[in-house]
VOTOR-481668 format. One record per atom (N, C-alpha, C): x, y, z. Coordinates in steps of 0.1 Angstrom, whole numbers, plus 2048, in hexadecimal, padded with zeros to 3 digits. Layout:
// VOTOR-481668
XYZ
...
***
This chain:
// VOTOR-481668
822F988B0
823F8A8B3
830F868B8
83BF8C8B4
848F888B9
849F8A8C8
843F958CD
844F988DC
83CF8D8E3
831F888DE
829F7E8E4
831F718E5
837F6D8D9
83FF618D9
84BF618E3
851F6D8E4
85CF6F8EE
857F6C8FC
84BF718FF
845F6F90C
842F6090E
83DF5A903
83AF4B905
847F43908
852F46901
85EF3F904
862F43912
861F4F916
865F53924
85DF4C92E
851F4892B
848F41935
84DF33937
856F2E92E
85CF21930
853F1592E
84CF15922
843F0A91F
84BEFD920
846EF3927
84EEE992D
853EDE924
84CEDB919
850ECF912
85DED090B
860EDB906
86DEDD8FE
870EEB8FD
87CEEE8F8
880EFC8F7
87CF018E9
87CF0E8E8
876F158DC
87DF118CF
88AF0D8D0
891F0A8C4
88CEFD8BE
887EF48C7
882EE78C2
873EE78BF
86CEF18C4
85EEF28C3
85AEFE8BA
858EFB8AD
855F068A4
84CF01899
840EFB89C
837EF6892
82FF0188C
824EFD884
81BF0787E
815F10889
813F1D886
80DF2688F
801F2D889
7F7F2F892
7EAF3688D
7E7F41896
7E5F4D891
7E2F59899
7D3F5B89A
7CFF608A6
7C1F638A8
7C0F6F8B2
7B5F768B0
7B3F828B9
7BEF8D8B6
7BFF958C0
7C9FA08BE
7D7F9C8C2
7D8F928CB
7E6F8F8D0
7E8F808D0
7DEF788CE
7DFF698D1
7E5F628C5
7EAF568C8
7EEF4D8BD
7EFF3F8C3
7EEF358BA
7EEF278BE
7F8F208B5
801F188BC
80BF118B4
809F028B6
80AEFB8AB
809EEC8AB
816EE58A9
819EDB8B1
825ED48B0
823EC58B0
82CEBE8AA
82BEAF8AB
83AEAA8AE
83BEA08B7
848E9B8BA
847E8C8BB
851E858B6
852E768B7
85FE718BA
860E688C3
86DE608C6
86AE528C4
872E4B8BC
871E3D8BA
87EE378BF
87DE2D8C8
889E268CD
889E178C9
895E128C7
897E048C5
8A2E008CF
89EDF78D8
8A7DF28E3
8AADE38E2
8B6DE08E5
8BADD28E7
8C1DD08F4
8BBDC78FC
8C0DC590A
8C5DB690B
8D1DB5912
8D7DA9914
8DADA7923
8D6D9C929
8D8D9A937
8E5D9293A
8EAD94946
8F7D8E949
8F5D7F94B
8EAD7B952
8E8D6D956
8E0D6594B
8E4D59949
8DDD5193F
8CFD4D943
8CCD4F950
8BED4B954
8B4D5494E
8B8D6194A
8AED6A945
8AFD6A935
8A4D6692F
8A4D66921
89AD7091B
896D7A923
88BD8391F
891D90919
89ED8F916
8A4D9B90F
8A0D9B900
8A6DA48F8
8A3DA48EA
89FDB28E6
89ADB38DA
897DC08D4
889DC58D6
887DD28D8
87ADD88D9
87ADE58D2
871DE78C9
86FDF48C2
862DFB8C6
863E078CB
857E0D8D0
857E1C8CF
84CE238D1
84CE328D1
84EE368E0
859E3D8E1
85CE428EF
854E4F8F2
852E578E8
849E638EA
842E658DC
836E698DD
82EE6B8D1
823E768D5
826E828D2
81FE8E8D8
81BE988CE
80FE9D8D0
809EA88C9
807EB38D4
80CEBF8D0
80CECA8DA
805ED68D4
7FCEDC8DC
7F6EE98D9
7FBEF38E3
801EFE8DF
805F088E8
804F168E2
804F208EA
803F2E8E5
7FFF388F0
7FAF438EB
7F7F4E8F4
7E8F538F1
7E0F558FB
7D3F5B8F9
7D5F6A8F9
7DFF6F901
7E2F7D902
7F0F7F905
7F4F8B908
802F8E90B
806F87919
7FCF85921
7FEF8092F
7FAF71930
7F0F6C929
7EBF5F92B
7EFF56920
7F5F4B924
7F9F4191A
7F3F3391D
7F5F29914
7EFF1C917
7F7F12910
7F6F05915
7FEEFA910
7F6EED913
7F4EE5908
7EEED890A
7F5ECE901
7F8EC2907
800EB8900
7FAEAB901
7F7EA58F6
7F2E978F5
7FEE8E8F3
7FEE828FA
809E798F9
804E6B8F8
80AE638EF
808E558EE
815E4D8F0
81BE4F8FB
829E4A8FE
828E3B900
833E348FC
835E268FF
82DE1D8F6
827E218EC
820E188E3
82AE0E8DD
826E018DE
82EDF68D9
839DF28E3
83BDF98EE
845DF68F7
842DE88FE
84CDE08FE
84BDD2904
83FDCB8FE
83CDCD8F1
831DC68EA
823DCC8ED
822DD68F5
815DDC8F8
811DE48EC
804DE48EA
7FEDEC8DE
7F1DF28E2
7F2DFA8EE
7E5DFF8F3
7E1E0C8ED
7EAE138E6
7E7E208E0
7DFE2A8E9
7E3E2A8F5
7DDE338FF
7E2E418FD
7D8E4A8FC
7DBE598FA
7D6E60905
7DEE6990B
7DAE72916
7E0E7F916
7DBE8891E
7E1E9691F
7EDE94928
7F9E97923
805E9792B
806EA4933
802EAF92C
802EBC933
7F6EC392F
7F1ECC937
7E6ED5934
7E6EE093F
7EAEEC93A
7ECEF7944
7EBF0493E
7E9F0E946
7E9F1C943
7F5F23949
7FBF2D942
805F35947
801F43948
805F4A953
801F57956
80FF5F959
812F68950
81FF6E950
81DF7D952
81DF8195F
81BF8F962
828F97961
832F92967
840F98967
84AF8C966
856F8F962
860F85962
863F80970
860F8897A
863F84988
857F7C98E
84BF7D988
83FF7698D
837F70982
838F63981
831F5B977
829F5097E
81FF4B977
817F4097C
814F36971
814F29976
80FF1E96D
805F17975
7F9F1496F
7EEF0D975
7E9F0296D
7E8EF6972
7E3EEA96B
7EBEDE96E
7EDED6963
7F6ECA965
803ECC95D
80EECB963
81BECE95D
826EC8965
832ECA960
83EEC4966
840EC9975
841EC097E
844EC598C
852ECA98C
855ED3995
860EDC995
86CED799D
86CECA9A0
876EC59AA
884EC39A4
886EB999B
894EB6996
897EBD989
8A3EC0987
8A8EC697B
8A5EBD96F
8A9EB0970
8A8EA7965
89AEA5960
891EA596A
883EA4966
87EEB195E
884EBC962
880EC995B
888ECB94E
892EC294B
898EC393E
88FEBD933
88EEC5928
885EC191E
888EB3919
87EEAA918
881E9C914
884E9B905
881EA68FD
885EA78EF
892EAE8ED
899EB28F8
8A6EB98F7
8AFEB4902
8B0EA7903
8B9EA190E
8C8EA1909
8D0E9F913
8DEE9C90F
8E0E8D90D
8DCE85916
8DDE77915
8D0E7290F
8CFE6590E
8C3E5F907
8B6E6390F
8B6E6291C
8AAE66923
8AEE68932
8A4E6C93A
8A6E6E948
8A8E61950
8ADE6395C
8ADE57965
8A0E5796D
89CE4B972
88FE49979
88FE51986
89BE5398C
89BE5A999
898E69998
898E6E98C
895E7C98A
886E7F98A
87EE74989
86FE7598B
86BE73999
865E7D99F
861E7D9AD
856E729AF
856E6B9BB
84DE609BD
83EE639BC
83AE6F9C1
82CE739C1
82AE7D9B6
823E7A9AC
821E839A1
82AE80995
835E78997
83DE7598C
843E81985
843E81978
848E8D971
83FE99971
832E96971
828EA1971
820EA197E
81AEAC981
810EAD98C
806EB8989
7FBEB8990
7F1EC298E
7F0ECC999
7F1ED9995
7F1EE399F
7F5EF1999
7FCEF89A1
800F0699D
80EF099A2
816F1199A
823F1599E
824F2499C
82BF2B9A5
82FF389A3
83EF389A2
843F3F997
851F3E995
855F4C98E
862F4E98D
867F5A987
876F5B987
87BF6597F
889F6797E
88DF75985
897F7498D
89CF80994
8AAF83990
8AEF90993
8BCF94990
8C0F91982
8B9F96978
8BCF9496A
8BCF85967
8B3F7D96D
8B2F6E96B
8BEF6696F
8C7F6C978
8D1F6597E
8CCF5B989
8C1F5F98F
8BAF58999
8ACF54995
8A8F48997
89BF44994
895F3C9A0
888F3F9A3
881F389AE
874F329A8
870F279AF
863F219AC
85DF1C9B9
850F1D9BB
848F189C6
83CF119C0
83AF049C2
82FEFD9BC
827EF69C7
81AEF79C5
810EEF9CD
808EE69C4
808ED99C7
802ECF9BE
7FBEC49C6
7F5EBB9BF
7EEEAF9C5
7F7EA69CD
803EA29C7
80BE989CD
804E8B9CE
806E849DA
7FFE779DC
7F1E7A9E1
7E7E749DA
7D9E779DD
7D0E6A9DB
7D6E5E9DE
7CFE529DD
7C6E509E9
7BDE459E8
7B5E429F3
7BDE3C9FF
7CAE3A9FD
7D3E34A07
7DBE3FA0E
7D9E4CA0A
7E0E57A10
7DAE5AA1D
7E1E5CA28
7DBE5EA35
7D2E6BA35
7D8E76A30
7D1E83A2F
7D4E89A22
7CAE8FA1C
7CCE96A0F
7D2EA4A12
7DFEA5A10
7E6EB1A12
7EEEB5A05
7F0EC2A03
7F7EC69F6
806EC39F6
80BEC09EB
819EBF9E9
81FECD9E6
82AED09ED
830EDD9EB
83FEDB9E7
842EE19DC
850EE09D6
855EEE9D4
862EEF9D8
869EFC9D6
876EF99CF
87AF029C5
886F009BE
88CF0E9BB
89AF0F9BC
8A1F1B9B8
8ADF179B0
8B1F1F9A7
8BEF1D9A0
8C5F2B99E
8D2F2A99E
8DBF3599C
8E4F33990
8E3F3B986
8EBF3A97A
8F5F45979
902F41976
90DF4B976
910F51968
90CF4A95E
910F4E950
903F52949
900F4C93D
8F3F4F937
8E8F4A93F
8DDF51941
8D2F4D949
8CAF41943
8C5F3894C
8BBF2F948
8AEF3494E
8A7F3C945
89BF4394A
88EF3D948
88DF31941
881F2A93F
87DF2294C
871F1D94C
86CF14957
873F07955
874F02948
87BEF6945
889EF8941
891EEE942
89FEEE93E
8A1EE6931
8AEEE692C
8B2EDD922
8BDED5926
8BEEC8921
8CAEC0924
8D6EC591D
8D4ECB911
8DFED190A
8DAEDD902
8E2EE7902
8DEEF38FA
8E5EF38EC
8ECEE88E9
8F3EE78DC
8FDEF28DA
903EF78E5
90DF018E3
909F0F8E1
8FCF128E2
8F6F1F8E0
8F7F288EC
8FAF238F8
8FBF2B904
907F2690C
90BF2F915
915F2C91F
90EF2B92C
90DF1F932
905F1D93D
90DF18949
90BF1D955
910F17961
905F1A96C
8FEF10970
8F2F11979
8F3F07984
8EFF0C990
8EEF0499C
8E0F049A1
8DAEF99A4
8CCEF89A9
8CAEF09B5
8BFEF39BC
8BBEEB9C8
8ACEEB9C9
8A6EE09CE
898EDF9D0
894ED79DC
888EDA9E1
883ED29EC
874ECF9E9
870EC39ED
863EBD9EA
85DEB89F7
850EBB9F9
84AEB7A06
83BEB5A05
836EAAA0B
828EA8A0D
826EA1A1A
81EEA8A23
81BEA3A30
811E97A2F
812E8EA38
808E82A3A
807E7BA2D
812E77A27
812E70A1A
80FE61A1B
813E5AA26
812E4CA26
812E47A35
80EE3AA36
80FE34A43
81CE2BA43
822E29A4F
82CE1FA51
826E11A53
81AE11A59
812E05A5B
804E07A55
803E04A48
7F7E07A41
7EBDFEA46
7EFDF2A49
7E4DE8A4E
7DDDEEA5A
7E4DF4A63
7DEDF9A6F
7DCE09A6F
7DFE0EA63
7DEE1DA61
7E5E25A6C
7F1E21A6F
7F9E28A79
807E2DA73
80DE36A7A
81BE3AA75
81AE43A69
813E4EA6A
812E57A5E
81FE5EA5C
824E5EA50
831E64A4D
82FE6FA42
838E79A43
839E84A38
843E80A2E
840E84A22
849E82A17
852E8FA16
85FE8CA15
869E97A13
874E93A09
878E9DA01
882E9A9F7
88AEA79F4
897EA59F1
89FEB09ED
8A9EAC9E2
8AEEB69DB
8B7EB49D1
8C0EC09CF
8CCEBE9CA
8D5EC89C6
8DBEC49B8
8DDECE9AF
8E2ECB9A2
8EBED699D
8F3ED2993
8FBEDC98C
8FCED997D
8FCEE3975
8FDEE1966
905EEC960
90EEE7956
915EF194E
917EEC940
916EF5937
919EF3929
921EFF923
92DEFC91E
936F06919
93AF0390B
937F0C902
93CF0A8F4
94AF118F2
953F098EB
960F0E8E8
962F0B8D9
96DF118D4
970F0E8C6
973EFF8C4
978EF88CE
97AEEA8CD
96EEE18CE
962EE78D2
956EE08D3
94EEE58E0
943EDE8E3
93BEE28EE
93BED78F9
93DEDB905
93FED2910
933ED491A
92DEC991E
922EC9927
924EC0933
921EC493F
922EBC94B
916EBF954
910EB5959
904EB6961
904EAC96C
900EAF978
900EA6984
8F5EAA98D
8F0EA0995
8E6EA299F
8E6E989AA
8E2E9B9B6
8E0E929C1
8D1E939C5
8CAE889C7
8BCE889CA
8BAE7F9D7
8B1E849E0
8AEE7C9EC
89FE7D9EE
899E719EE
88AE709F1
888E699FE
87FE6DA07
87DE67A14
86FE66A18
86BE5CA1F
85EE5AA25
85EE54A33
869E58A3A
86AE54A48
86BE45A4A
871E3EA41
873E2FA42
866E27A3F
85CE2DA3A
84FE26A38
850E1AA2F
859E1BA25
859E11A1A
85DE03A20
865E03A2B
86ADF6A30
861DF0A3B
857DF7A3F
84FDF2A4B
842DEBA45
837DF0A46
82BDE9A41
823DF3A39
828DF8A2E
821E03A27
817DFDA1E
80FE06A18
806E01A0D
80EDFEA01
809DF59F9
811DF09EE
812DF99E2
80AE049E3
809E0E9D8
815E189D9
81DE189E4
828E219E5
832E1E9DA
836E289D3
841E259C9
84EE229D0
856E1A9CA
863E179D0
86CE239D0
86AE2D9C7
872E399C7
86EE429D3
865E3E9DC
861E479E7
86DE4A9F0
876E409F1
882E429FA
88EE3D9F3
897E479EF
8A3E439E8
8ADE4E9EA
8BAE4B9E7
8C5E559E5
8CBE519D7
8CDE5B9CF
8D2E599C2
8D9E659BC
8E1E629B2
8E8E6D9AB
8EAE6999D
8EDE73995
8F2E71987
8FCE7B983
905E7797A
90FE80974
90EE7D965
90DE8795D
90DE8594F
914E91948
91BE8D93D
923E97936
922E95927
926E9F91F
925E9E911
930EA790A
933EA38FE
93CEAB8F6
937EAB8E8
935EB78E2
930EB98D5
93BEBE8CC
93DEB88C0
947EBD8B7
944ECA8B2
94EED28AE
94BEDF8A8
941EDF89D
93AEE989B
930EEA890
935EE8882
942EEC880
948EEB873
94CEDD86F
94BED3878
94FEC6875
944EBE86F
944EBB863
93BEB185C
92DEB785A
924EAE856
916EB1853
90FEAE860
906EB8865
900EB6871
909EB887D
905EB4889
90EEB5894
90EEA989D
919EA58A2
91BE998A9
91EE9C8B8
917E968C1
919E988CF
91BE8B8D6
925E898DE
928E7D8E6
923E808F4
91EE768FB
91AE77909
91CE6B911
91CE6D91E
91EE62927
917E65934
912E5B93C
90CE5D948
90FE52952
90EE5595F
910E4C96A
906E4F974
8FDE45978
8F3E46982
8F5E3C98D
8F2E40999
8F2E379A4
8E5E399AD
8DFE2E9B0
8D2E2F9B8
8D2E259C3
8D0E2A9CF
8CFE229DC
8C1E249E2
8B9E1A9E0
8ABE1A9E5
8ACE179F4
8A2E1C9FC
8A2E19A0A
899E0CA0D
89EE02A06
897DF5A08
8A1DEBA0F
89DDE5A19
8A6DDCA21
8ACDD1A18
8A5DCCA0E
8ABDC2A05
8B6DC79FC
8B5DD49F9
8BFDDA9F0
8BEDD59E2
8B3DCE9DE
8B3DC89D1
8B1DD29C5
8ADDDE9C8
8ACDE89BD
8B8DF19BB
8C1DF09C5
8CDDF99C4
8D5DF69B7
8D9E009B0
8E0DFD9A3
8E8E0999E
8F1E07995
8F8E1198E
8F6E1097F
8F7E1B978
8F5E1B96A
901E23964
907E1D959
911E24952
90DE24943
90DE2F93D
908E3092F
911E39927
913E3691A
91AE3E910
912E3E904
914E498FC
90CE4A8EF
90FE568E8
907E598DE
909E658D5
8FCE698CF
8FBE778CE
8F0E7D8C6
8F5E828B9
8EEE7F8AE
8F1E858A1
8E6E8E89D
8E8E9B89D
8DEEA589A
8DEEA888B
8D4EA3884
8D3EA6876
8CEEB4874
8C4EB787C
8BDEC587B
8BAEC988A
8C5ECB891
8C3ECE89F
8BBEC38A6
8B2EC78B0
8AAEBD8B7
89EEB98AE
89CEBF8A3
890EBC89B
892EAF894
89EEAB890
8A0E9E88A
8AEE9988F
8ADE8E897
8B9E8A89F
8B9E7B8A0
8C5E768A0
8C7E688A2
8D0E668AF
8CCE5C8B7
8D3E5A8C4
8D6E4B8C5
8E3E488CA
8E6E3A8CD
8ECE3A8DB
8E8E308E3
8EDE2F8F1
8F0E218F5
8FBE1F8FB
8FEE12902
8FEE14911
8F7E0B918
8F7E0D927
8F9DFF92D
8FEE00939
900DF4941
8FBDF694F
8F2DEE954
8ECDEF961
8F0DE496A
8F5DE7976
8F9DDD97F
8F2DDF98D
8ECDD4992
8E5DD499E
8EFDCF9AA
8ECDD59B5
8F5DD29C1
8F2DC39C5
8E6DBF9C4
8E2DB19C7
8DADAB9BB
8E0DA89B0
8D8DA49A4
8D0D979A7
8C4D969A1
8BCD8A9A2
8BCD84994
8C3D79993
8C5D73985
8B8D6D980
8AFD6A989
8A2D64985
898D6E981
89BD7B983
891D86980
897D90977
892D9196A
898D9B961
897DA9965
88DDAC96D
88CDBA972
897DBE97C
89DDB4982
8A7DB798D
8B5DB198A
8B7DAE97D
8C4DA8979
8CCDB2971
8DADB1972
8E2DB996A
8E0DB895B
8E1DC2954
8DFDC2946
8E7DCC93E
8E9DCA931
8EFDD3928
8E4DD691D
8E4DE3919
8D9DE7910
8DFDF1905
8DBDEF8F9
8DEDF88EE
8D1DFE8E9
8D0E0B8E8
8C4E128E3
8C8E1B8D7
8C0E1A8CD
8C1E238C1
8B4E2B8C1
8B5E398C1
8A9E418C1
8A9E4B8B6
89DE4E8B1
89AE578A6
890E628AC
893E6E8A9
88AE798AE
887E828A3
87AE868A2
875E8F898
86CE9989F
86EEA689C
865EB08A1
861EB9896
854EBB895
84FEC488A
851ED388E
***
């Protein structure tokens, strides 16, 4: 069974890393096993707007993630993963209790150089999207890390693998992408990603925002995203068909020393649709369809011998420039905070303070006005 579990980890099951996912396990057949996990994040946020015209700030307590996961191996080659999620319950006063499959896929691991994932799973474009949401460095990802068509997940298949002793990793994914009744032609979304790591390899399909000082990492990545005939520039007259194109480059390093563990991560992202967003598009186009953005985030973790548990400080800076003539969505984000690991990622407290500033703030609209926000988060993983 140890060999099978090693193969499962090597397949890169996407929700979280093996150190955080270790619930009850049940064996079946000659080689198979099933593992059950539960994860919960509870956030409490307080938002304060700069302008007195907005009085919709205040406190909100909600479930950020609430997940039951079934994962395992049917055989030495075939694995599976299914994740139920009820995210956002009680957020902004909503109490819908909606439950859905966040992920549902099969893994086929023939060789380390040639692996396959088939089903619904994380798309392979941006590094931050691929970082486990239960093992982040900062409180959460930035919105720009979610691709406009498919968001964080998409349905399809990916071929990926590790080359040169896992120093080089490649992925090629074909998925649905945009497939609404407003799409000019139903064409597949094609995503390709590579990364090169110079120190300890990042050999899984998913990444971590922090390895808690257990590895020495220096990785550079790049990706390209494409879907032909994704939208019209003039939807009313069904003219001006445009292709969707996106690219990103990123870098990540985490180095443990006697003085503590240092983490630094950065990325640039560019999404494009041939200027369709500013002409006469259909209203279903996400605003993230066309933007340029970046983030830089860093962390410092105190040495393990200091105190009970482990304390990690972090900071991030994001900048987003949407391709909208009005410029009303362009903004910057600055955040600082700390993670307190009581039992690694299994039991963790997080506090973050952030400040968001818009290039052209709308004081009459809370969604487009500058604000300051404090968030306290609690994470539990079985």
